[in-house]
PDB file of N, CA, C and O in Angstrom:
ATOM      1  N   MET A   1      10.230  12.795  -3.549  1.00  0.00           N
ATOM      2  CA  MET A   1      10.444  12.333  -4.960  1.00  0.00           C
ATOM      3  C   MET A   1      11.773  11.585  -5.006  1.00  0.00           C
ATOM      4  O   MET A   1      12.790  12.112  -4.556  1.00  0.00           O
ATOM      5  N   ASN A   2      11.779  10.395  -5.529  1.00  0.00           N
ATOM      6  CA  ASN A   2      12.934   9.529  -5.425  1.00  0.00           C
ATOM      7  C   ASN A   2      13.595   9.431  -6.898  1.00  0.00           C
ATOM      8  O   ASN A   2      13.012  10.033  -7.800  1.00  0.00           O
ATOM      9  N   THR A   3      14.605   8.814  -7.157  1.00  0.00           N
ATOM     10  CA  THR A   3      15.359   8.864  -8.366  1.00  0.00           C
ATOM     11  C   THR A   3      14.578   8.154  -9.450  1.00  0.00           C
ATOM     12  O   THR A   3      14.673   8.523 -10.621  1.00  0.00           O
ATOM     13  N   ASP A   4      13.785   7.113  -9.074  1.00  0.00           N
ATOM     14  CA  ASP A   4      12.964   6.519 -10.105  1.00  0.00           C
ATOM     15  C   ASP A   4      11.886   7.389 -10.706  1.00  0.00           C
ATOM     16  O   ASP A   4      11.550   7.283 -11.885  1.00  0.00           O
ATOM     17  N   GLN A   5      11.354   8.250  -9.863  1.00  0.00           N
ATOM     18  CA  GLN A   5      10.344   9.356 -10.296  1.00  0.00           C
ATOM     19  C   GLN A   5      11.012  10.292 -11.216  1.00  0.00           C
ATOM     20  O   GLN A   5      10.448  10.706 -12.229  1.00  0.00           O
ATOM     21  N   ILE A   6      12.176  10.622 -10.885  1.00  0.00           N
ATOM     22  CA  ILE A   6      12.937  11.693 -11.654  1.00  0.00           C
ATOM     23  C   ILE A   6      13.322  11.156 -12.935  1.00  0.00           C
ATOM     24  O   ILE A   6      13.140  11.820 -13.956  1.00  0.00           O
ATOM     25  N   ILE A   7      13.890   9.897 -12.969  1.00  0.00           N
ATOM     26  CA  ILE A   7      14.352   9.307 -14.310  1.00  0.00           C
ATOM     27  C   ILE A   7      13.138   9.022 -15.144  1.00  0.00           C
ATOM     28  O   ILE A   7      13.186   9.162 -16.366  1.00  0.00           O
ATOM     29  N   GLY A   8      11.973   8.599 -14.481  1.00  0.00           N
ATOM     30  CA  GLY A   8      10.793   8.361 -15.240  1.00  0.00           C
ATOM     31  C   GLY A   8      10.225   9.583 -15.953  1.00  0.00           C
ATOM     32  O   GLY A   8       9.778   9.517 -17.098  1.00  0.00           O
ATOM     33  N   ASN A   9      10.259  10.674 -15.247  1.00  0.00           N
ATOM     34  CA  ASN A   9       9.822  11.866 -15.848  1.00  0.00           C
ATOM     35  C   ASN A   9      10.727  12.255 -17.010  1.00  0.00           C
ATOM     36  O   ASN A   9      10.216  12.640 -18.062  1.00  0.00           O
ATOM     37  N   ALA A  10      12.058  12.171 -16.868  1.00  0.00           N
ATOM     38  CA  ALA A  10      12.980  12.413 -17.946  1.00  0.00           C
ATOM     39  C   ALA A  10      12.770  11.536 -19.109  1.00  0.00           C
ATOM     40  O   ALA A  10      12.858  11.975 -20.256  1.00  0.00           O
ATOM     41  N   LYS A  11      12.476  10.218 -18.825  1.00  0.00           N
ATOM     42  CA  LYS A  11      12.228   9.307 -20.033  1.00  0.00           C
ATOM     43  C   LYS A  11      10.937   9.701 -20.711  1.00  0.00           C
ATOM     44  O   LYS A  11      10.820   9.583 -21.931  1.00  0.00           O
ATOM     45  N   ASP A  12       9.994  10.151 -19.972  1.00  0.00           N
ATOM     46  CA  ASP A  12       8.666  10.473 -20.544  1.00  0.00           C
ATOM     47  C   ASP A  12       8.844  11.774 -21.311  1.00  0.00           C
ATOM     48  O   ASP A  12       8.186  11.845 -22.348  1.00  0.00           O
ATOM     49  N   ALA A  13       9.531  12.715 -21.031  1.00  0.00           N
ATOM     50  CA  ALA A  13       9.803  13.921 -21.674  1.00  0.00           C
ATOM     51  C   ALA A  13      10.510  13.668 -22.871  1.00  0.00           C
ATOM     52  O   ALA A  13      10.123  14.206 -23.908  1.00  0.00           O
ATOM     53  N   THR A  14      11.611  12.834 -22.867  1.00  0.00           N
ATOM     54  CA  THR A  14      12.414  12.458 -23.970  1.00  0.00           C
ATOM     55  C   THR A  14      11.640  11.737 -25.012  1.00  0.00           C
ATOM     56  O   THR A  14      11.782  11.947 -26.217  1.00  0.00           O
ATOM     57  N   GLY A  15      10.733  10.792 -24.447  1.00  0.00           N
ATOM     58  CA  GLY A  15       9.848  10.098 -25.491  1.00  0.00           C
ATOM     59  C   GLY A  15       8.800  11.055 -26.181  1.00  0.00           C
ATOM     60  O   GLY A  15       8.396  10.845 -27.324  1.00  0.00           O
ATOM     61  N   LYS A  16       8.389  12.118 -25.411  1.00  0.00           N
ATOM     62  CA  LYS A  16       7.519  13.022 -26.104  1.00  0.00           C
ATOM     63  C   LYS A  16       8.225  13.757 -27.216  1.00  0.00           C
ATOM     64  O   LYS A  16       7.697  13.897 -28.319  1.00  0.00           O
ATOM     65  N   VAL A  17       9.479  14.248 -26.908  1.00  0.00           N
ATOM     66  CA  VAL A  17      10.267  14.826 -27.984  1.00  0.00           C
ATOM     67  C   VAL A  17      10.485  13.990 -29.120  1.00  0.00           C
ATOM     68  O   VAL A  17      10.319  14.430 -30.257  1.00  0.00           O
ATOM     69  N   GLN A  18      10.881  12.699 -28.873  1.00  0.00           N
ATOM     70  CA  GLN A  18      11.194  11.805 -29.935  1.00  0.00           C
ATOM     71  C   GLN A  18       9.905  11.478 -30.752  1.00  0.00           C
ATOM     72  O   GLN A  18       9.942  11.367 -31.978  1.00  0.00           O
ATOM     73  N   ASP A  19       8.841  11.340 -30.071  1.00  0.00           N
ATOM     74  CA  ASP A  19       7.478  10.951 -30.743  1.00  0.00           C
ATOM     75  C   ASP A  19       7.190  12.293 -31.717  1.00  0.00           C
ATOM     76  O   ASP A  19       6.829  12.121 -32.881  1.00  0.00           O
ATOM     77  N   SER A  20       7.361  13.535 -31.204  1.00  0.00           N
ATOM     78  CA  SER A  20       6.987  14.760 -31.991  1.00  0.00           C
ATOM     79  C   SER A  20       8.027  14.817 -33.176  1.00  0.00           C
ATOM     80  O   SER A  20       7.633  15.115 -34.304  1.00  0.00           O
ATOM     81  N   PHE A  21       9.223  14.559 -32.951  1.00  0.00           N
ATOM     82  CA  PHE A  21      10.224  14.618 -34.093  1.00  0.00           C
ATOM     83  C   PHE A  21       9.882  13.517 -35.129  1.00  0.00           C
ATOM     84  O   PHE A  21      10.017  13.738 -36.333  1.00  0.00           O
ATOM     85  N   GLY A  22       9.463  12.397 -34.678  1.00  0.00           N
ATOM     86  CA  GLY A  22       9.065  11.364 -35.672  1.00  0.00           C
ATOM     87  C   GLY A  22       7.894  11.734 -36.436  1.00  0.00           C
ATOM     88  O   GLY A  22       7.839  11.458 -37.634  1.00  0.00           O
ATOM     89  N   ALA A  23       6.871  12.389 -35.792  1.00  0.00           N
ATOM     90  CA  ALA A  23       5.669  12.828 -36.459  1.00  0.00           C
ATOM     91  C   ALA A  23       6.070  14.009 -37.430  1.00  0.00           C
ATOM     92  O   ALA A  23       5.583  14.058 -38.559  1.00  0.00           O
ATOM     93  N   ALA A  24       6.892  14.882 -37.016  1.00  0.00           N
ATOM     94  CA  ALA A  24       7.307  16.073 -37.950  1.00  0.00           C
ATOM     95  C   ALA A  24       8.074  15.545 -39.137  1.00  0.00           C
ATOM     96  O   ALA A  24       7.939  16.124 -40.215  1.00  0.00           O
ATOM     97  N   THR A  25       8.867  14.497 -39.034  1.00  0.00           N
ATOM     98  CA  THR A  25       9.723  14.069 -40.108  1.00  0.00           C
ATOM     99  C   THR A  25       9.034  12.838 -40.918  1.00  0.00           C
ATOM    100  O   THR A  25       9.499  12.413 -41.975  1.00  0.00           O
ATOM    101  N   GLY A  26       7.861  12.314 -40.290  1.00  0.00           N
ATOM    102  CA  GLY A  26       7.259  11.231 -40.906  1.00  0.00           C
ATOM    103  C   GLY A  26       7.885   9.910 -40.748  1.00  0.00           C
ATOM    104  O   GLY A  26       7.652   8.972 -41.511  1.00  0.00           O
ATOM    105  N   ASN A  27       8.762   9.849 -39.644  1.00  0.00           N
ATOM    106  CA  ASN A  27       9.454   8.507 -39.383  1.00  0.00           C
ATOM    107  C   ASN A  27       8.728   7.796 -38.377  1.00  0.00           C
ATOM    108  O   ASN A  27       8.707   8.207 -37.217  1.00  0.00           O
ATOM    109  N   ALA A  28       8.094   6.696 -38.760  1.00  0.00           N
ATOM    110  CA  ALA A  28       7.174   5.960 -37.954  1.00  0.00           C
ATOM    111  C   ALA A  28       8.052   5.257 -36.892  1.00  0.00           C
ATOM    112  O   ALA A  28       7.585   5.024 -35.777  1.00  0.00           O
ATOM    113  N   ASP A  29       9.257   4.932 -37.207  1.00  0.00           N
ATOM    114  CA  ASP A  29      10.181   4.190 -36.182  1.00  0.00           C
ATOM    115  C   ASP A  29      10.486   5.090 -35.120  1.00  0.00           C
ATOM    116  O   ASP A  29      10.441   4.618 -33.984  1.00  0.00           O
ATOM    117  N   TRP A  30      10.810   6.376 -35.269  1.00  0.00           N
ATOM    118  CA  TRP A  30      11.078   7.264 -34.141  1.00  0.00           C
ATOM    119  C   TRP A  30       9.827   7.559 -33.462  1.00  0.00           C
ATOM    120  O   TRP A  30       9.916   7.712 -32.244  1.00  0.00           O
ATOM    121  N   GLN A  31       8.605   7.679 -34.030  1.00  0.00           N
ATOM    122  CA  GLN A  31       7.392   7.654 -33.342  1.00  0.00           C
ATOM    123  C   GLN A  31       7.143   6.573 -32.333  1.00  0.00           C
ATOM    124  O   GLN A  31       6.792   6.817 -31.178  1.00  0.00           O
ATOM    125  N   ALA A  32       7.350   5.293 -32.843  1.00  0.00           N
ATOM    126  CA  ALA A  32       7.151   4.146 -32.033  1.00  0.00           C
ATOM    127  C   ALA A  32       8.114   4.091 -30.909  1.00  0.00           C
ATOM    128  O   ALA A  32       7.724   3.805 -29.777  1.00  0.00           O
ATOM    129  N   GLN A  33       9.360   4.352 -31.173  1.00  0.00           N
ATOM    130  CA  GLN A  33      10.384   4.439 -30.066  1.00  0.00           C
ATOM    131  C   GLN A  33       9.977   5.516 -29.020  1.00  0.00           C
ATOM    132  O   GLN A  33      10.078   5.298 -27.813  1.00  0.00           O
ATOM    133  N   GLY A  34       9.538   6.622 -29.504  1.00  0.00           N
ATOM    134  CA  GLY A  34       9.101   7.699 -28.612  1.00  0.00           C
ATOM    135  C   GLY A  34       7.949   7.450 -27.703  1.00  0.00           C
ATOM    136  O   GLY A  34       7.881   7.887 -26.554  1.00  0.00           O
ATOM    137  N   LYS A  35       6.946   6.637 -28.357  1.00  0.00           N
ATOM    138  CA  LYS A  35       5.801   6.186 -27.520  1.00  0.00           C
ATOM    139  C   LYS A  35       6.254   5.043 -26.533  1.00  0.00           C
ATOM    140  O   LYS A  35       5.746   5.000 -25.412  1.00  0.00           O
ATOM    141  N   ALA A  36       7.138   4.174 -26.897  1.00  0.00           N
ATOM    142  CA  ALA A  36       7.630   3.209 -26.000  1.00  0.00           C
ATOM    143  C   ALA A  36       8.414   3.790 -24.859  1.00  0.00           C
ATOM    144  O   ALA A  36       8.270   3.336 -23.724  1.00  0.00           O
ATOM    145  N   ARG A  37       9.248   4.790 -25.122  1.00  0.00           N
ATOM    146  CA  ARG A  37      10.086   5.468 -24.098  1.00  0.00           C
ATOM    147  C   ARG A  37       9.119   6.236 -23.189  1.00  0.00           C
ATOM    148  O   ARG A  37       9.360   6.289 -21.983  1.00  0.00           O
ATOM    149  N   GLN A  38       8.030   6.838 -23.711  1.00  0.00           N
ATOM    150  CA  GLN A  38       7.022   7.501 -22.813  1.00  0.00           C
ATOM    151  C   GLN A  38       6.415   6.475 -21.892  1.00  0.00           C
ATOM    152  O   GLN A  38       6.291   6.754 -20.699  1.00  0.00           O
ATOM    153  N   LEU A  39       6.039   5.344 -22.346  1.00  0.00           N
ATOM    154  CA  LEU A  39       5.433   4.286 -21.449  1.00  0.00           C
ATOM    155  C   LEU A  39       6.328   3.783 -20.423  1.00  0.00           C
ATOM    156  O   LEU A  39       5.956   3.572 -19.269  1.00  0.00           O
ATOM    157  N   GLU A  40       7.633   3.569 -20.890  1.00  0.00           N
ATOM    158  CA  GLU A  40       8.623   3.144 -19.908  1.00  0.00           C
ATOM    159  C   GLU A  40       8.795   4.168 -18.837  1.00  0.00           C
ATOM    160  O   GLU A  40       8.916   3.813 -17.665  1.00  0.00           O
ATOM    161  N   GLY A  41       8.812   5.412 -19.187  1.00  0.00           N
ATOM    162  CA  GLY A  41       8.957   6.507 -18.265  1.00  0.00           C
ATOM    163  C   GLY A  41       7.850   6.557 -17.232  1.00  0.00           C
ATOM    164  O   GLY A  41       8.045   6.644 -16.020  1.00  0.00           O
ATOM    165  N   LYS A  42       6.602   6.490 -17.864  1.00  0.00           N
ATOM    166  CA  LYS A  42       5.414   6.493 -16.939  1.00  0.00           C
ATOM    167  C   LYS A  42       5.406   5.344 -15.936  1.00  0.00           C
ATOM    168  O   LYS A  42       5.050   5.508 -14.769  1.00  0.00           O
ATOM    169  N   LEU A  43       5.801   4.211 -16.419  1.00  0.00           N
ATOM    170  CA  LEU A  43       5.792   2.934 -15.523  1.00  0.00           C
ATOM    171  C   LEU A  43       6.820   3.171 -14.439  1.00  0.00           C
ATOM    172  O   LEU A  43       6.581   2.940 -13.253  1.00  0.00           O
ATOM    173  N   GLN A  44       8.016   3.659 -14.904  1.00  0.00           N
ATOM    174  CA  GLN A  44       9.092   3.946 -13.857  1.00  0.00           C
ATOM    175  C   GLN A  44       8.691   4.934 -12.849  1.00  0.00           C
ATOM    176  O   GLN A  44       9.044   4.823 -11.675  1.00  0.00           O
ATOM    177  N   GLU A  45       7.964   5.895 -13.275  1.00  0.00           N
ATOM    178  CA  GLU A  45       7.501   7.055 -12.306  1.00  0.00           C
ATOM    179  C   GLU A  45       6.515   6.372 -11.393  1.00  0.00           C
ATOM    180  O   GLU A  45       6.602   6.582 -10.184  1.00  0.00           O
ATOM    181  N   GLN A  46       5.518   5.513 -11.909  1.00  0.00           N
ATOM    182  CA  GLN A  46       4.617   4.871 -11.032  1.00  0.00           C
ATOM    183  C   GLN A  46       5.216   3.954 -10.000  1.00  0.00           C
ATOM    184  O   GLN A  46       4.778   3.880  -8.852  1.00  0.00           O
ATOM    185  N   TYR A  47       6.273   3.232 -10.472  1.00  0.00           N
ATOM    186  CA  TYR A  47       6.982   2.397  -9.484  1.00  0.00           C
ATOM    187  C   TYR A  47       7.704   3.315  -8.451  1.00  0.00           C
ATOM    188  O   TYR A  47       7.788   2.924  -7.287  1.00  0.00           O
ATOM    189  N   GLY A  48       8.166   4.375  -8.777  1.00  0.00           N
ATOM    190  CA  GLY A  48       8.798   5.236  -7.830  1.00  0.00           C
ATOM    191  C   GLY A  48       7.714   5.794  -6.794  1.00  0.00           C
ATOM    192  O   GLY A  48       8.026   5.985  -5.618  1.00  0.00           O
ATOM    193  N   GLN A  49       6.534   6.028  -7.237  1.00  0.00           N
ATOM    194  CA  GLN A  49       5.540   6.469  -6.391  1.00  0.00           C
ATOM    195  C   GLN A  49       4.991   5.360  -5.415  1.00  0.00           C
ATOM    196  O   GLN A  49       4.616   5.590  -4.265  1.00  0.00           O
ATOM    197  N   ALA A  50       4.994   4.190  -5.995  1.00  0.00           N
ATOM    198  CA  ALA A  50       4.685   3.075  -5.102  1.00  0.00           C
ATOM    199  C   ALA A  50       5.672   2.794  -4.077  1.00  0.00           C
ATOM    200  O   ALA A  50       5.296   2.493  -2.944  1.00  0.00           O
ATOM    201  N   ILE A  51       6.930   2.868  -4.382  1.00  0.00           N
ATOM    202  CA  ILE A  51       7.969   2.677  -3.387  1.00  0.00           C
ATOM    203  C   ILE A  51       7.883   3.774  -2.284  1.00  0.00           C
ATOM    204  O   ILE A  51       7.972   3.485  -1.091  1.00  0.00           O
ATOM    205  N   ASP A  52       7.705   5.061  -2.740  1.00  0.00           N
ATOM    206  CA  ASP A  52       7.424   6.147  -1.761  1.00  0.00           C
ATOM    207  C   ASP A  52       6.278   5.887  -0.872  1.00  0.00           C
ATOM    208  O   ASP A  52       6.368   6.082   0.340  1.00  0.00           O
ATOM    209  N   CYS A  53       5.222   5.460  -1.422  1.00  0.00           N
ATOM    210  CA  CYS A  53       4.034   5.114  -0.718  1.00  0.00           C
ATOM    211  C   CYS A  53       4.285   3.978   0.359  1.00  0.00           C
ATOM    212  O   CYS A  53       3.842   4.095   1.502  1.00  0.00           O
ATOM    213  N   ALA A  54       4.968   2.947  -0.024  1.00  0.00           N
ATOM    214  CA  ALA A  54       5.312   1.896   0.790  1.00  0.00           C
ATOM    215  C   ALA A  54       6.285   2.266   1.989  1.00  0.00           C
ATOM    216  O   ALA A  54       6.164   1.697   3.074  1.00  0.00           O
ATOM    217  N   ARG A  55       7.202   3.184   1.777  1.00  0.00           N
ATOM    218  CA  ARG A  55       8.093   3.838   2.764  1.00  0.00           C
ATOM    219  C   ARG A  55       7.249   4.587   3.688  1.00  0.00           C
ATOM    220  O   ARG A  55       7.437   4.481   4.900  1.00  0.00           O
ATOM    221  N   ASN A  56       6.354   5.321   3.222  1.00  0.00           N
ATOM    222  CA  ASN A  56       5.597   6.183   4.089  1.00  0.00           C
ATOM    223  C   ASN A  56       4.673   5.322   5.083  1.00  0.00           C
ATOM    224  O   ASN A  56       4.585   5.563   6.287  1.00  0.00           O
ATOM    225  N   VAL A  57       4.080   4.414   4.500  1.00  0.00           N
ATOM    226  CA  VAL A  57       3.214   3.500   5.362  1.00  0.00           C
ATOM    227  C   VAL A  57       4.003   2.796   6.321  1.00  0.00           C
ATOM    228  O   VAL A  57       3.589   2.705   7.477  1.00  0.00           O
ATOM    229  N   THR A  58       5.171   2.251   5.954  1.00  0.00           N
ATOM    230  CA  THR A  58       5.952   1.571   7.036  1.00  0.00           C
ATOM    231  C   THR A  58       6.554   2.482   8.102  1.00  0.00           C
ATOM    232  O   THR A  58       6.844   2.104   9.238  1.00  0.00           O
ATOM    233  N   ALA A  59       6.716   3.732   7.623  1.00  0.00           N
ATOM    234  CA  ALA A  59       7.215   4.684   8.663  1.00  0.00           C
ATOM    235  C   ALA A  59       6.190   5.117   9.630  1.00  0.00           C
ATOM    236  O   ALA A  59       6.478   5.261  10.818  1.00  0.00           O
ATOM    237  N   ASP A  60       4.967   5.337   9.155  1.00  0.00           N
ATOM    238  CA  ASP A  60       3.849   5.785   9.818  1.00  0.00           C
ATOM    239  C   ASP A  60       3.168   4.648  10.707  1.00  0.00           C
ATOM    240  O   ASP A  60       2.761   4.893  11.842  1.00  0.00           O
ATOM    241  N   LYS A  61       3.081   3.503  10.170  1.00  0.00           N
ATOM    242  CA  LYS A  61       2.382   2.306  10.863  1.00  0.00           C
ATOM    243  C   LYS A  61       3.286   1.141  10.762  1.00  0.00           C
ATOM    244  O   LYS A  61       2.995   0.260   9.954  1.00  0.00           O
ATOM    245  N   PRO A  62       4.372   1.033  11.502  1.00  0.00           N
ATOM    246  CA  PRO A  62       5.280  -0.112  11.383  1.00  0.00           C
ATOM    247  C   PRO A  62       4.688  -1.377  11.773  1.00  0.00           C
ATOM    248  O   PRO A  62       5.032  -2.375  11.140  1.00  0.00           O
ATOM    249  N   PHE A  63       3.822  -1.492  12.748  1.00  0.00           N
ATOM    250  CA  PHE A  63       3.188  -2.747  13.119  1.00  0.00           C
ATOM    251  C   PHE A  63       2.243  -3.325  12.171  1.00  0.00           C
ATOM    252  O   PHE A  63       2.126  -4.540  12.016  1.00  0.00           O
ATOM    253  N   THR A  64       1.484  -2.336  11.456  1.00  0.00           N
ATOM    254  CA  THR A  64       0.629  -2.802  10.444  1.00  0.00           C
ATOM    255  C   THR A  64       1.349  -3.303   9.317  1.00  0.00           C
ATOM    256  O   THR A  64       0.955  -4.323   8.752  1.00  0.00           O
ATOM    257  N   ALA A  65       2.451  -2.637   8.899  1.00  0.00           N
ATOM    258  CA  ALA A  65       3.313  -3.128   7.801  1.00  0.00           C
ATOM    259  C   ALA A  65       3.885  -4.508   8.140  1.00  0.00           C
ATOM    260  O   ALA A  65       3.979  -5.390   7.286  1.00  0.00           O
ATOM    261  N   LEU A  66       4.263  -4.666   9.413  1.00  0.00           N
ATOM    262  CA  LEU A  66       4.727  -5.903   9.739  1.00  0.00           C
ATOM    263  C   LEU A  66       3.845  -7.018   9.733  1.00  0.00           C
ATOM    264  O   LEU A  66       4.250  -8.120   9.364  1.00  0.00           O
ATOM    265  N   ALA A  67       2.617  -6.820  10.127  1.00  0.00           N
ATOM    266  CA  ALA A  67       1.528  -7.786  10.098  1.00  0.00           C
ATOM    267  C   ALA A  67       1.217  -8.134   8.697  1.00  0.00           C
ATOM    268  O   ALA A  67       1.063  -9.321   8.406  1.00  0.00           O
ATOM    269  N   ILE A  68       1.106  -7.168   7.762  1.00  0.00           N
ATOM    270  CA  ILE A  68       0.906  -7.466   6.380  1.00  0.00           C
ATOM    271  C   ILE A  68       1.993  -8.326   5.775  1.00  0.00           C
ATOM    272  O   ILE A  68       1.714  -9.305   5.083  1.00  0.00           O
ATOM    273  N   ALA A  69       3.317  -7.931   6.056  1.00  0.00           N
ATOM    274  CA  ALA A  69       4.324  -8.680   5.438  1.00  0.00           C
ATOM    275  C   ALA A  69       4.376 -10.143   6.044  1.00  0.00           C
ATOM    276  O   ALA A  69       4.793 -11.057   5.333  1.00  0.00           O
ATOM    277  N   GLY A  70       3.962 -10.381   7.336  1.00  0.00           N
ATOM    278  CA  GLY A  70       3.890 -11.636   7.853  1.00  0.00           C
ATOM    279  C   GLY A  70       2.824 -12.436   7.250  1.00  0.00           C
ATOM    280  O   GLY A  70       2.990 -13.642   7.068  1.00  0.00           O
ATOM    281  N   GLY A  71       1.690 -11.811   6.913  1.00  0.00           N
ATOM    282  CA  GLY A  71       0.486 -12.441   6.291  1.00  0.00           C
ATOM    283  C   GLY A  71       0.794 -12.813   4.959  1.00  0.00           C
ATOM    284  O   GLY A  71       0.451 -13.917   4.538  1.00  0.00           O
ATOM    285  N   VAL A  72       1.410 -11.995   4.252  1.00  0.00           N
ATOM    286  CA  VAL A  72       1.876 -12.271   2.737  1.00  0.00           C
ATOM    287  C   VAL A  72       2.947 -13.365   2.704  1.00  0.00           C
ATOM    288  O   VAL A  72       2.958 -14.202   1.802  1.00  0.00           O
ATOM    289  N   GLY A  73       3.840 -13.352   3.685  1.00  0.00           N
ATOM    290  CA  GLY A  73       4.804 -14.457   3.771  1.00  0.00           C
ATOM    291  C   GLY A  73       4.169 -15.809   4.123  1.00  0.00           C
ATOM    292  O   GLY A  73       4.584 -16.836   3.587  1.00  0.00           O
ATOM    293  N   PHE A  74       3.161 -15.824   5.023  1.00  0.00           N
ATOM    294  CA  PHE A  74       2.541 -17.060   5.375  1.00  0.00           C
ATOM    295  C   PHE A  74       1.728 -17.585   4.085  1.00  0.00           C
ATOM    296  O   PHE A  74       1.835 -18.760   3.734  1.00  0.00           O
ATOM    297  N   VAL A  75       1.027 -16.797   3.489  1.00  0.00           N
ATOM    298  CA  VAL A  75       0.235 -17.162   2.293  1.00  0.00           C
ATOM    299  C   VAL A  75       1.188 -17.675   1.249  1.00  0.00           C
ATOM    300  O   VAL A  75       0.887 -18.688   0.617  1.00  0.00           O
ATOM    301  N   LEU A  76       2.277 -17.067   1.035  1.00  0.00           N
ATOM    302  CA  LEU A  76       3.108 -17.535  -0.029  1.00  0.00           C
ATOM    303  C   LEU A  76       3.759 -18.881   0.407  1.00  0.00           C
ATOM    304  O   LEU A  76       3.900 -19.778  -0.424  1.00  0.00           O
ATOM    305  N   GLY A  77       4.133 -19.023   1.627  1.00  0.00           N
ATOM    306  CA  GLY A  77       4.726 -20.228   2.188  1.00  0.00           C
ATOM    307  C   GLY A  77       3.714 -21.390   1.912  1.00  0.00           C
ATOM    308  O   GLY A  77       4.127 -22.450   1.441  1.00  0.00           O
ATOM    309  N   VAL A  78       2.411 -21.200   2.198  1.00  0.00           N
ATOM    310  CA  VAL A  78       1.453 -22.244   2.082  1.00  0.00           C
ATOM    311  C   VAL A  78       1.243 -22.590   0.632  1.00  0.00           C
ATOM    312  O   VAL A  78       1.115 -23.757   0.264  1.00  0.00           O
ATOM    313  N   LEU A  79       1.209 -21.535  -0.209  1.00  0.00           N
ATOM    314  CA  LEU A  79       1.049 -21.800  -1.715  1.00  0.00           C
ATOM    315  C   LEU A  79       2.254 -22.566  -2.267  1.00  0.00           C
ATOM    316  O   LEU A  79       2.079 -23.497  -3.053  1.00  0.00           O
ATOM    317  N   LEU A  80       3.505 -22.179  -1.857  1.00  0.00           N
ATOM    318  CA  LEU A  80       4.708 -22.734  -2.476  1.00  0.00           C
ATOM    319  C   LEU A  80       4.990 -24.164  -1.845  1.00  0.00           C
ATOM    320  O   LEU A  80       5.695 -24.976  -2.442  1.00  0.00           O
ATOM    321  N   SER A  81       4.428 -24.432  -0.648  1.00  0.00           N
ATOM    322  CA  SER A  81       4.674 -25.832  -0.126  1.00  0.00           C
ATOM    323  C   SER A  81       3.737 -26.842  -0.717  1.00  0.00           C
ATOM    324  O   SER A  81       4.009 -28.036  -0.598  1.00  0.00           O
ATOM    325  N   ARG A  82       2.681 -26.464  -1.328  1.00  0.00           N
ATOM    326  CA  ARG A  82       1.936 -27.397  -2.057  1.00  0.00           C
ATOM    327  C   ARG A  82       2.561 -27.987  -3.261  1.00  0.00           C
ATOM    328  O   ARG A  82       3.283 -27.269  -3.952  1.00  0.00           O
ATOM    329  N   SER A  83       2.354 -29.238  -3.585  1.00  0.00           N
ATOM    330  CA  SER A  83       3.063 -29.852  -4.669  1.00  0.00           C
ATOM    331  C   SER A  83       2.036 -30.173  -5.726  1.00  0.00           C
ATOM    332  O   SER A  83       2.380 -30.714  -6.777  1.00  0.00           O
TER     333      SER A  83
END
């Protein structure tokens, strides 16, 4: 678990509390902010998971990761060189 996952979980939990508080008080702005914070937290957590997955793949299969990176770089080079 990396810092992005931890911060994402914290933002999600904070958003849930804020959403519940907004619902209890009838404050639609607080609810909307809470839902937005929940979404931000979930996205950050997913980003952290993707980073962990990429690190694990590159550690387990470095040559495969190098070949994929080279292929992506080649394709991007071809696409960007077109006018």
